[in-house]
N, C-alpha and C positions, 0 to 999 in steps of 0.2 A: 629550494625545497618547498616553500609555501605555495608555489605555483604549479606543483605537480598535480596531475589529474586525480590521483587517489585522495588528495587532501579534501576535496569537496565531498567525496563519497564518505570518508571518515567523519567529516563534520555532520553530514546529514544523519548518519547512523547514531552519532552522539546526540544530536538534537532530538531525534525520535525517542531516544532513551530518556531525555529530560522531559519530554511531553508525556511519556508513559508514567514517569514518577509523579508529575503533576496530576495526571489522571487518577492515580492511586490515592493521592491526597484529596482530590475532589470527591471521589467515591466515598471516602471515610467521613468527609465533612457533612454538616447539616445546615449549610448556609442557605439563605433564601434563593440564591441563584445557582444552587449546586447542579441542577439538571443542565443549565446552560454551560457551566464550567466543565462538566463531564463531556458534553458534546463538543465544546471548543478544544479540549485536550485530545479527544479522540480524533477529531479532524486534523489537528496539528500533527499528531503522530503519523497519521496516514499521509499527510502532505510531505513530511520529512522522509518517510519510508520510500515514497515515490521518487523524491529527489535523490535519495541514495541509490535507488535502482537506475535512475538516469545517469548518475555519476559513474556507476559501474559500467554502464553501456558506453559512456564517453571514454573510460579507461581502456576498454577493449578496442573500441573503434580507433582511438589514438595510437594504441600499440601497433595495430595492423594498418594504420594510415588509411583508413576508409574515407571516402569522400563525405560520408554522413557523420563524420566525427563531431560536428557541431550541432547535431539534431536537437531540437527543443523538446521532443517527446520520445520517451523510451519506445513506444509502439512503432515509431518509424524505423528503429534499428532492429526490432524483434520481428522481422518478417523473413520469409523464405527468399525473397528477392535479393536481400542483402547477401545471403549465403551463395546465391548464384554467381556472384562475382569472384568470391574467394571462400574456400572452405575454412571456417573458423570454429574450432571445437567448442569454445566457450559460448559463442553466440548460438551455436546449434543446440547446446544444452538449455540455454535460456529460452530459446524459441520453443523447444519441446515442452518446457515447464509452462510457458505462457499459453500454449495452445491446448493444454489439458485442463479442463475446468475444475478438476478436483485438487489441483496443486495449489500450494500457497502463493506462488507467483501469479497465477491466473486470478486467484481471489483478490490479491492486492491490486492488480490492474483493474478488475471490475469494481472494487470498492472505491478506488480513486476516480474512476469514470463516473460513478454514481454521485460523487460530490457535486458534479456539474449539472445534474438533472434537477428540474424543478420538483418541488414536493407534490406528491399525488395522494389523494384520498384513497384509502383502501377500497377496492371494489367489493361490495357486498351484494350477493345475489338477493333477489326479491324474496322476502320471507313469507311465512305462512300468514295469511290475512286474519287468522283466528287468534294470533298472538297479540299481546298488549303492545300499544304503540310507545309507551313510556318504559324505558329500560333503566335499571339502576346501574350506575357506573362507579368504579372505585378509582378515585383520583390518586391514590398512593400505589398504583400498580407499578411493578418493576418495569425496566426498559423492555422494549419490544424484542422478541427473541431473535430477529434478524439483525439487530444492532451488533456491531463489532465489540468484542469485549477486550479487556486489557491483556489477558493471557494470549489470545489469538494474535493481537498486534505484536506482543513481545516475541511470540514464536516466529512471526514473519521477520522481525528485526534480527533475531538470532540466525535464521536461515539465510538472510541476505548477508549478514556479517560473515558467516561461514563460507558462503559462496565467494565473496570477495577475497577472503584470505586464501582459499583454495585456488582461485583463478590467478591471483597475484603470484603464487608460488610457481605456477606454470608459465606465466608471462615474463618472469625474470629472465633477462638476457644474460647469457654466460660470459 
């Protein structure tokens, strides 16, 4: 039972939930390193969500005995080429979600990919030369608006969990 493919998916969904709970505690805290804790918990949750997605892909590929069943990246299974060999409705749905940039799955994949990009300074266009050179900054500013928040990560977790449950109902052999 412990070696079933769904076990890893369930573990990763659970670990993502633990990371999100830790994120909530870090956001409430006023520790000196709270910003680092928040970022660490956010990245941990994203890492585990991606692992759960990969686990779900392994479940589907294992059920259909695909040659890519041991893929190390979810993106290698979420391609149209995989569907060319055999029509798999679960993968077709996931590929559709992954290719639409407005969906939660495409956003999860993009956020995970962004973890591996080096930090970049924001590009600021050259300003008006008549403006002062010294600007006042607020060090207590809230997180950048493009940062993932706990609610969005939790919604991704719930969507992934619901997808796994729905797919498993369809994959059960009679």
